[in-house]
N, C-alpha and C positions, 0 to 999 in steps of 0.2 A: 397816809389814809386813803382808802379806796372808796370811791363813790359809784354806786351801781347805776348803770345806764337806765333811763326811765322805762325802756321797753323790756328790760331783762326779765326773763321768766325762769322758774325752776324746770327741771326735766319734765315733770308731769304736765305742767302748764304748756310747755312748748309742744308737747305731743298733741294737744288739742288743736294746734294750728298746722303742725307738720310732723309726720311720723318718722321722717328721716332726719337725723341730727346733722347731716351734712349740709342742710340748708343754712345752718348757723356756724358750723365749725368743721374743719377736716384737715387732714394731712394727706396729700396726694403724691405718690411715688412715681418717678419717671427716670429715664436715662437720657442724657444729652448726647448729641452726635459724637462728642469726643470720648464717650464711654463713662463719664462721671454720673454717678447716681445722685439724684436730688429728691428732697421731700419738701413740697411747698405747703405752708401752713397758713390758715386763716381762722379767725375765731369771732367774727361779727363785732369787732371793736374798731375796725379801721387798720389794725396792725396785721401785716403780712410779712413772712420771712421764709427763707429757704435754708434747709439743713443739708449738709454734705456728709452722707455716710462714709464716703471714701476718704474723707479728711477728718476722721474722728468724731463725726456728728457735730462738727462746728457749725456756726451760723454764718451764712454768706450774706446775700442781699437782704435788706430789711427796709420796709416802707410803712409810713403811717398816712392813711388816706392819700396815697400816691406820693407823699413827700419822702425822699430818701433820708435814711438815718445814718448811713455809713458810706465810706469810700470803697469802691471795688477796683481791683487791679485790671488793667487792660488784658483781655483774653481770658479772664477768669470765668468760672472756676477751673483751675488746672487739675488734671488727674495727677495723683501722687507719682513723682519721678525721683527715685533715690539717686539718680545720677546728676540731678540739678541741685544747686545750693538753695538754702532756705529762702533767701530774698527773691530768687527767681520763681520759687513756688508760692510766694506770699499772695493769697487771694484778696487781701483786705477783708472786707466783710465785718459783720457785727461782732463776731467772736472768732479769734484764732487762739487755740490753746497752746501754751508753751509748757514743755516738760516731757516726760514725767520725772526723769532723773536729772535733767539739766535744763536750765533757762539762763540765757546770757550769751556772751560771745563764744565763737569757736575756740576750742582749747585742746591741749594734750594733758591728760591727767598727770599731775606732778609725781604720783607714786607708781601707777601701773602703766603709763604710756598710752592708755586708751585715748583715741581721738573722738572728740565730741563736736558736732556741728552747731551752728547758731540755733539757740532756742530749743534744741532737742528734737525728738522724733515724732512726738504725738500727732501733730497735724498732718502727717503723711501716713498714718495708720488707718486701715479700713475697719469699719465697724461691722460686727456680725449680729445676726438675730435681730434685725430692725423690726420693731413692733409698734403698732398704733392702737391707742385706746381712746374711746370717745364716750366717756361717762361724766357729764357735767363739765368736762374740760377736755382739751385735746392734749394727749401726751404721746411723744415719740421717744422710745427707749431703745438702747442697743448696748452691746458689749464690745469693748476694745481691749486688746492685749498688747502690752509692750514687754518684750522678752529678749534676753540675750543669753545664749547657752553658757552655763557655768557662771553666770553673773547675777541677773535679776529676772524676776517673772512677776509682772504687775498686771492686774486685771482692773479695768474701769467699767463699772455699770453706770451709764449716763442716762438721765431722764431730762427731757426738755418739755416743759408744760406751759400751757396758756389756758386760763379759765375763760369760759364763754363771756364775751362782752367787755373784757378788761384789756387795755392796750399794754400788756406786759408779758414778759417771757421769763420763766424761772428755769435755771440750769442747775441740776444737782448731780454730783458725782460721788460714787463710793469706790474708793481705790483700795484694793486688797493685795498684800504681798503673798503671792502663792509660793514663793521660794523658801529655802531653808536657811537663808542668811539675811541680815539686815540689808536694806537697799536705800540709796539716797532718794529723797523725794523732794522735787522742786516743781511746784504747781503754780502756774501764773495764768490768769484769765486776761488775755490781750483783747480788750473791748475797744473796737475801732469806730470812732465817730467821724462823720464827714459833712460836707456842705449839703443843705443849709442848716443842719443842726449845729455845726460849727461854722462860724462866719465872723467877720469883723465886729467886735463889740460883745460877743458872747462871753460869758464868764463861767469860771469853775468855782464852785462853793463846797467847802468841806471844813469841818472843825479839826484842824490839823496844824502841826508844826512842820515847816517845809524845809527840806534839805536839798540844795542843788547838787547834782551828781559831779559836775566838773566845771571847767572855766566857761564853756559855752552856756551852761545853765546859769552860772553866776552873772554872765553878761546880760541875761534877760530877767534877772531876779526881781526887778521892780515891777514887772508886768507878768509875773508867773501865772496869775489867775485870769488873764484877759487874752483873747485871741485876736490876731491882726489879719490884714489882707494877705493874700498869697504873695510870695516874693521868690525871685529866682535865686537858686543856690542856697536857700535857707539851711542852716546847720541845726539839726535837731537839738532840742533842749529837754533834759530829763530831770525830773524832781521826784524825790522820795518823800513820803508823808508819814509822820507819826500821828496817827488818828486819835481823836478823843471820842468817847462813846459812853453810853449808859452801861454801868457794870452789870446790871441785871439783864438787860435786853441783849447785850453783846452783839449789837448790830451797828455797823458803820454806814454812814450816808455820804454820797457824793452826788452833786447836782451840776449838770451842764445846762446853762439856761440863757435865754433872752428874757424879755419881759413876759412873753406869752407863749413860749414853747421851750421844751427842754427834755432832758432824760435824767431820771433818778435811778442811781445804782445803789443797791443795798446788798450787804453780805455779812456773814458771821465772822467777826474778827478774831474769835477764839481759834478758828481754823485757818484764817487768812489774815495774819497780823500785819502784813506789809501792803503798802499801796504805792504804785509807781504812776507818775504822770508823764506821758510822752507828748511833747509839742512838736508838730511837724507841719508847719504852715507853708510848705514849699509849693511853688507854682506847678499845677497839674497833679501834684501828689499831696493834696491838702487833706491830711488824715491825722487825727490826734487820739491818743490812747488813754484809757482809764484801766489800770491793771492791778486788781487785787491779787494777792498771792501769799503763799506761805514762805515766800522768798522775794528778793529783788533780783532783777535780771543781771546777775554778776558772774554766773557760772559756778560750777562745783568747787574749783580750786580756791577762788576768792571767798566763797561762802564758808568753806571748811576752815580757812585761815582766820576768818572773822568770827567763827563760832556760830554762824547763822544756819549752817547746813542741817536740815532735818533728815532723820532716818526713819524708815518704816520697818517694824520688826516682822519676822516670819509669822504669817497667819493674821497679822494685824489689819483691820479695816480702818480707813480714814474717810470722813465725809466732808465734802466741800460744796458750797452753793453760792450762787449769785442771782440777784433778781434785777431785771431791767424794766423800768416802767416809763412809757412815754407820758410827758406832761403837755397836754394839748392846749392849755389856755392859761390865762394869768392866775386864776384861782388855784389850779393844780400846781403851778410853779410856786405860789406862795405857801402852799401846804408843805411841799418838799423842803423849801428853804427854812420853814419853821422847825423841821426836824433837825436840820444842820445847826440852827441857832440854839436849840435845846441841848444838843451835844456840846456846843461851844460853851454854854453857860453852866451846865451841870455835869458834863461828862468828865472822865478822867483818861489819861493816856492809855492806849491799848497795851496790855502786858505782852511780853514775848516779842516786842518790836525793838530790835537793837540796831540803832543807826548812829552810835556815838562816833564812828569814824567818818561820818559825813557832817560837816559843820552846818547848823541850821541858819536860815536867814536871820540877819541881825547880828551875826557873829563877826567881830572885826577881822 
């Protein structure tokens, strides 16, 4: 539930006080000394964030009233470098998109011999036709192409929107297969949270059945929903979630929260039936992921073998979206947790989520 700020006015009322809407919201384009293009966004809510057109219009640094929401990598944002591996190029930041045809470990295609790097190519693709609109909300949009001659030709129309006065950002993507053959489609939104949004005692809340990925995750299974202090040499723990949700709304809810601060992630589970939780409370690299997707990060080979790999037909458009809302106080946290509890009490398991090959918690 959204609560309007007390001062918030409609467009006509605002013009009585200021003719230039940039007093309340704007997106300002610039280029850093290393050549990386940035778009800095504010919307009179306390939320500010930076978009990276040269990294697929992903979201880098983000703050609420000066409080950081995400971890950022040293030296970032990095210009795209196809000679460096994905981990070297990882900016951190509030959103790093994985895909479009591969999300997961580096691999060689079992049938064709194609080599695929970790988490695909998307976050190293440069956006074209960056546009800014300021009508009652600030919207930055752009087009991104991922193509490979004689293989696949995918186009992404991305829109990043924030309404005036609300501490939230909405990312919407329309992906179209421009080619003449079906193409694999693996889309995963790697939402990265950092200190102090994540800190000792912070909890993860979702109406879900939890599936540890491997032995490392099972070792931490009793505390999968709680975050600890930074530790040296921490081995990442990954959990997959079978979400529960209202069948009519088709919206899944995840809340990262303390008593009076948090982040509420909402997304359409009919398009994004899978959810991955990445726990990485490592010393100096304290970053944890909330990752809705039409896949889990297992790679094309494993997804195909498990029957999870989605294909996009020639000419077919697909729509995906995620909404991230800052929870600035105890009341806002309570409202978000109530949505999770409603899903837990009245929801049903998300269809098209197939995780039978990963034993859930509580299985001997």
